FITILUM-519814 format. One line per field, with one value per atom (N, C-alpha, C, O): residue number from 1; atom name; x, y, z. Coordinates in Angstrom, 1 decimal. Layout:
num = c(NUM/...)
atomo = c(CA/...)
X = c(X/...)
Y = c(Y/...)
Z = c(Z/...)
This chain:
num = c(1/1/1/1/2/2/2/2/3/3/3/3/4/4/4/4/5/5/5/5/6/6/6/6/7/7/7/7/8/8/8/8/9/9/9/9/10/10/10/10/11/11/11/11/12/12/12/12/13/13/13/13/14/14/14/14/15/15/15/15/16/16/16/16/17/17/17/17/18/18/18/18/19/19/19/19/20/20/20/20/21/21/21/21/22/22/22/22/23/23/23/23/24/24/24/24/25/25/25/25/26/26/26/26/27/27/27/27/28/28/28/28/29/29/29/29/30/30/30/30/31/31/31/31/32/32/32/32/33/33/33/33/34/34/34/34/35/35/35/35/36/36/36/36/37/37/37/37/38/38/38/38/39/39/39/39/40/40/40/40/41/41/41/41/42/42/42/42/43/43/43/43/44/44/44/44/45/45/45/45/46/46/46/46/47/47/47/47/48/48/48/48/49/49/49/49/50/50/50/50/51/51/51/51/52/52/52/52/53/53/53/53/54/54/54/54/55/55/55/55/56/56/56/56/57/57/57/57/58/58/58/58/59/59/59/59/60/60/60/60/61/61/61/61/62/62/62/62/63/63/63/63/64/64/64/64/65/65/65/65/66/66/66/66/67/67/67/67/68/68/68/68/69/69/69/69/70/70/70/70/71/71/71/71/72/72/72/72/73/73/73/73/74/74/74/74/75/75/75/75/76/76/76/76/77/77/77/77/78/78/78/78/79/79/79/79/80/80/80/80/81/81/81/81/82/82/82/82/83/83/83/83/84/84/84/84/85/85/85/85/86/86/86/86/87/87/87/87/88/88/88/88/89/89/89/89/90/90/90/90/91/91/91/91/92/92/92/92/93/93/93/93)
atomo = c(N/CA/C/O/N/CA/C/O/N/CA/C/O/N/CA/C/O/N/CA/C/O/N/CA/C/O/N/CA/C/O/N/CA/C/O/N/CA/C/O/N/CA/C/O/N/CA/C/O/N/CA/C/O/N/CA/C/O/N/CA/C/O/N/CA/C/O/N/CA/C/O/N/CA/C/O/N/CA/C/O/N/CA/C/O/N/CA/C/O/N/CA/C/O/N/CA/C/O/N/CA/C/O/N/CA/C/O/N/CA/C/O/N/CA/C/O/N/CA/C/O/N/CA/C/O/N/CA/C/O/N/CA/C/O/N/CA/C/O/N/CA/C/O/N/CA/C/O/N/CA/C/O/N/CA/C/O/N/CA/C/O/N/CA/C/O/N/CA/C/O/N/CA/C/O/N/CA/C/O/N/CA/C/O/N/CA/C/O/N/CA/C/O/N/CA/C/O/N/CA/C/O/N/CA/C/O/N/CA/C/O/N/CA/C/O/N/CA/C/O/N/CA/C/O/N/CA/C/O/N/CA/C/O/N/CA/C/O/N/CA/C/O/N/CA/C/O/N/CA/C/O/N/CA/C/O/N/CA/C/O/N/CA/C/O/N/CA/C/O/N/CA/C/O/N/CA/C/O/N/CA/C/O/N/CA/C/O/N/CA/C/O/N/CA/C/O/N/CA/C/O/N/CA/C/O/N/CA/C/O/N/CA/C/O/N/CA/C/O/N/CA/C/O/N/CA/C/O/N/CA/C/O/N/CA/C/O/N/CA/C/O/N/CA/C/O/N/CA/C/O/N/CA/C/O/N/CA/C/O/N/CA/C/O/N/CA/C/O/N/CA/C/O/N/CA/C/O/N/CA/C/O/N/CA/C/O/N/CA/C/O/N/CA/C/O/N/CA/C/O/N/CA/C/O/N/CA/C/O/N/CA/C/O/N/CA/C/O)
X = c(-7.4/-7.1/-6.0/-6.0/-5.6/-3.8/-4.1/-5.1/-3.0/-3.5/-3.8/-4.4/-2.5/-2.7/-3.8/-4.5/-4.0/-5.8/-7.0/-7.9/-6.4/-8.2/-7.8/-8.5/-6.4/-6.7/-6.9/-7.9/-6.7/-6.9/-8.4/-8.7/-9.8/-10.5/-11.4/-12.2/-10.8/-11.7/-11.6/-12.5/-10.8/-10.2/-11.1/-11.7/-11.1/-12.4/-13.8/-14.0/-14.3/-15.5/-15.6/-16.5/-14.4/-14.9/-14.9/-16.0/-13.9/-13.7/-15.1/-15.4/-15.8/-17.2/-18.4/-19.4/-18.0/-19.1/-19.2/-20.3/-18.0/-17.6/-17.7/-17.8/-17.8/-17.6/-17.0/-17.2/-15.9/-14.4/-13.5/-13.1/-13.3/-12.5/-11.3/-10.5/-11.6/-10.3/-9.0/-8.2/-8.8/-7.5/-6.8/-5.7/-7.9/-7.2/-6.8/-5.7/-8.2/-7.9/-7.2/-6.8/-7.0/-6.4/-4.8/-4.1/-4.8/-3.3/-3.0/-2.2/-4.4/-3.7/-3.6/-4.0/-3.1/-2.5/-4.1/-4.7/-4.3/-5.2/-4.2/-3.4/-4.6/-3.5/-4.5/-5.6/-4.5/-5.4/-4.1/-2.9/-5.2/-5.2/-4.8/-5.3/-4.5/-5.0/-4.6/-3.4/-5.5/-4.9/-4.2/-4.4/-2.8/-1.5/-1.1/-0.3/-1.0/-0.1/0.5/1.7/-0.3/-0.6/-0.6/-1.5/0.2/-0.2/-0.4/0.7/-1.3/-0.9/-1.0/-1.6/-0.2/0.0/-0.5/0.4/-1.4/-1.1/-1.0/-1.5/-0.3/-0.2/1.4/1.5/2.1/3.0/4.0/4.0/4.6/6.2/7.5/8.5/7.6/9.2/9.1/8.1/10.3/10.4/11.5/12.2/11.4/12.3/13.7/14.9/12.8/14.0/13.4/12.2/14.0/13.9/14.2/15.1/13.7/14.5/13.3/12.5/13.3/12.6/11.9/11.3/12.4/11.6/10.7/9.9/10.5/10.0/10.6/11.5/9.6/9.4/9.2/9.0/9.0/9.2/9.1/10.1/7.6/7.6/6.8/6.1/7.3/7.3/5.5/5.3/4.3/3.5/3.2/3.8/2.5/2.2/2.5/3.3/1.5/1.5/2.7/2.6/3.2/4.6/5.2/5.7/4.9/5.5/4.5/3.3/4.6/3.9/5.0/5.6/5.3/6.2/5.1/4.0/6.2/5.1/5.8/6.7/5.8/6.1/6.3/5.5/7.3/6.8/7.9/8.9/7.6/8.6/8.9/8.5/9.7/9.8/9.3/8.9/9.2/8.3/9.2/10.3/8.8/9.3/8.5/8.0/8.8/8.6/7.7/8.2/6.7/6.2/6.3/6.7/5.9/5.8/6.2/6.1/6.5/7.1/7.5/8.4/5.7/5.5/6.0/6.4/5.6/5.4/4.2/4.3/3.2/2.3/1.7/0.8/1.9/1.8/2.9/3.9/2.6/3.1/3.1/2.1/3.9/2.9/3.9/5.0/3.5/4.3/4.1/3.0/4.5/4.3/5.0/6.3/4.3/5.4/4.1/3.0/4.5/3.9/3.7/4.6/2.6/2.3/2.2/1.5/3.1/2.4/1.8/1.0/2.4/1.4/1.7/2.8/0.8/1.3/1.0/0.2/1.7/2.3/2.0/2.0/1.7/1.6/2.4/2.2/3.1/4.1/4.2/5.0)
Y = c(23.9/22.4/22.9/23.8/22.3/22.1/22.3/21.9/22.9/23.5/21.2/20.7/20.8/19.6/18.8/18.1/19.0/18.3/18.6/18.1/19.8/20.5/19.6/18.6/20.0/19.6/18.2/17.8/17.8/16.1/15.7/14.6/17.0/16.5/16.8/16.2/18.2/18.4/17.4/17.3/17.1/16.1/14.7/14.1/14.2/13.6/14.5/14.5/14.9/15.2/15.3/14.6/16.3/16.2/14.6/14.3/13.6/12.5/11.4/10.3/12.3/11.4/11.8/11.3/12.8/13.8/13.4/13.4/13.1/12.6/10.7/10.0/10.6/9.0/8.3/7.1/9.1/8.6/7.8/8.5/6.2/5.5/6.4/6.8/6.6/7.0/6.9/7.8/5.7/5.1/6.3/6.9/6.3/7.2/8.2/8.7/8.7/10.7/10.9/12.0/9.9/10.4/9.8/9.9/9.4/8.9/7.5/7.4/6.7/5.8/4.3/4.0/3.8/2.2/1.4/1.9/0.3/-0.9/-1.8/-2.2/-2.3/-3.6/-4.5/-4.0/-6.0/-7.5/-8.2/-8.2/-8.8/-9.9/-11.7/-12.2/-12.4/-14.1/-14.2/-14.0/-15.1/-15.6/-15.4/-14.6/-16.0/-15.0/-15.6/-16.2/-15.9/-16.8/-15.3/-14.9/-14.7/-13.8/-12.5/-12.2/-11.4/-9.6/-8.8/-8.6/-8.2/-7.2/-5.8/-5.8/-4.7/-3.6/-2.6/-2.5/-2.0/-1.2/0.4/0.9/1.2/2.2/3.1/4.1/2.4/2.3/3.2/3.6/3.3/4.6/3.9/4.7/2.4/1.6/0.6/0.1/0.2/-1.2/-0.3/0.4/-0.6/0.2/-0.9/-1.0/-1.6/-3.3/-4.2/-4.0/-5.5/-6.5/-7.5/-7.9/-8.4/-10.1/-11.0/-10.4/-12.8/-13.2/-13.3/-14.3/-12.0/-11.5/-11.4/-11.9/-10.1/-9.0/-7.8/-7.9/-7.1/-6.6/-5.4/-5.7/-3.7/-2.2/-1.8/-2.0/-1.0/-0.7/1.1/1.6/1.6/2.7/3.4/3.3/4.2/4.5/6.4/7.1/6.5/7.9/8.8/9.7/8.1/8.7/7.5/7.1/7.5/6.5/5.4/5.4/4.5/2.8/1.7/2.1/0.6/-0.9/-1.8/-2.3/-1.9/-3.6/-4.7/-4.8/-5.7/-6.6/-8.1/-8.4/-8.7/-9.7/-11.1/-11.2/-11.9/-13.5/-13.9/-13.5/-15.6/-15.8/-16.2/-15.3/-17.5/-16.9/-16.6/-17.1/-14.8/-14.2/-13.5/-13.1/-13.4/-13.3/-12.2/-12.7/-11.4/-10.4/-11.4/-11.8/-11.4/-12.2/-11.2/-11.3/-10.7/-9.4/-7.4/-7.1/-6.9/-5.9/-5.1/-5.0/-4.5/-3.2/-1.8/-1.8/-0.2/0.7/0.9/1.7/0.5/0.7/-0.6/-0.3/-1.5/-2.6/-3.5/-3.5/-4.5/-5.1/-6.8/-7.0/-7.7/-8.9/-9.6/-9.8/-10.0/-10.7/-11.7/-11.8/-12.7/-14.4/-15.2/-15.2/-15.8/-16.6/-16.8/-17.3/-16.6/-17.3/-15.6/-15.1/-14.8/-13.5/-13.8/-14.7/-13.0/-13.2/-11.5/-11.4/-10.5/-9.1/-8.1/-8.1/-7.0/-6.0/-4.7/-4.8/-3.6/-3.0/-1.2/-1.2/0.0/1.2/2.1/2.4/2.6/3.2/4.9/5.8)
Z = c(11.7/11.2/9.8/9.0/9.9/9.3/7.7/7.2/6.9/5.5/4.2/3.3/5.3/4.4/4.9/4.2/6.0/6.5/5.4/4.7/5.8/4.7/3.6/3.3/2.8/1.1/1.5/0.8/1.9/1.9/2.0/1.6/3.0/3.0/1.5/0.9/1.5/0.0/-1.4/-2.3/-1.3/-2.4/-1.9/-2.8/-0.7/-0.4/-0.4/0.8/-0.7/-0.8/-2.4/-3.0/-3.4/-4.6/-4.9/-5.0/-5.2/-5.2/-4.9/-5.4/-3.6/-3.4/-4.4/-4.8/-4.4/-5.5/-6.6/-7.2/-7.1/-8.6/-9.2/-10.2/-7.9/-8.1/-7.7/-7.7/-7.2/-8.3/-6.9/-6.0/-6.9/-6.1/-5.7/-6.4/-3.6/-3.3/-3.4/-3.2/-3.6/-3.9/-5.0/-4.9/-6.3/-7.0/-6.8/-6.9/-6.3/-5.7/-4.7/-4.4/-3.9/-2.7/-2.3/-1.4/-3.3/-3.7/-2.2/-1.3/-2.7/-1.0/-1.9/-3.0/-1.2/-2.1/-1.4/-0.5/-2.3/-2.3/-2.5/-3.4/-1.1/-0.5/-0.5/-0.1/-0.8/-1.3/-0.5/-0.7/0.6/1.2/0.7/1.7/0.1/0.1/0.5/0.4/2.0/3.1/3.7/4.5/3.7/4.4/4.0/4.8/2.5/1.4/0.7/0.9/0.1/-1.3/-1.0/-0.3/-1.2/-0.9/-2.0/-2.5/-2.7/-3.8/-2.8/-1.7/-3.5/-3.4/-4.3/-5.1/-4.6/-5.6/-5.4/-4.4/-6.4/-5.7/-4.5/-3.8/-4.8/-4.1/-5.0/-6.2/-4.2/-4.1/-4.1/-4.1/-4.0/-4.0/-3.1/-2.5/-3.1/-2.0/-1.7/-2.4/-0.1/0.7/1.1/1.1/1.5/2.1/1.7/1.4/1.4/1.5/1.8/1.1/2.7/3.3/2.6/1.8/3.0/2.9/4.5/4.9/5.2/6.6/6.6/7.4/5.3/5.9/4.1/3.2/4.4/3.7/3.4/2.2/3.4/3.6/2.7/1.9/2.2/1.0/1.3/2.3/0.2/0.6/-0.3/-1.5/0.7/0.0/0.6/1.4/-0.1/-0.2/1.5/1.7/2.7/3.2/4.5/5.6/3.9/5.2/4.2/3.1/5.1/4.6/4.5/4.2/4.6/4.8/4.8/3.8/6.2/6.4/6.9/7.4/6.2/5.9/6.7/5.9/7.5/8.5/7.3/6.4/7.2/7.7/7.6/8.1/6.2/6.8/4.6/3.9/4.1/2.7/1.9/0.9/2.8/1.5/0.2/0.5/-0.9/-1.9/-3.8/-4.8/-3.5/-4.9/-6.5/-7.5/-6.0/-7.4/-8.5/-9.7/-8.1/-9.8/-8.7/-7.5/-9.5/-9.3/-10.5/-11.3/-10.4/-12.0/-11.2/-10.0/-12.2/-11.1/-10.6/-9.6/-10.7/-9.8/-9.1/-8.3/-9.2/-8.6/-8.4/-9.2/-7.0/-6.8/-5.8/-5.2/-5.9/-5.3/-4.4/-4.9/-2.7/-2.2/-2.3/-2.8/-2.1/-2.0/-0.7/-0.5/0.0/0.7/2.5/2.3/3.8/4.5/5.1/5.8/4.8/6.0/7.3/7.6/8.1/9.2/10.0/10.9/9.5/9.6/8.8/8.1/8.9/8.0/9.0/9.9/8.9/9.5/9.2/7.9/9.4/8.8/9.2/10.4/8.7/9.6/8.6/9.1)
């Protein structure tokens, strides 16, 4: 088992023991999709690309790619962003 995987496993066990949400302890993004018209991403690392047809957002383990049409960034905060428009797909890279 790689050192990185071992650290992740220990963090998860520690979070479970202390009943801390995994997104906080494991530095995971929290993604909330409301229908196909609104998307919230918490715990992101920044915007990599932004067009009306696609948005790429950096997260701890890579990136999230959102495709759709008429996409706009409604809110951009240091730890949360909101995408609105017609969302077709989400992809983790």
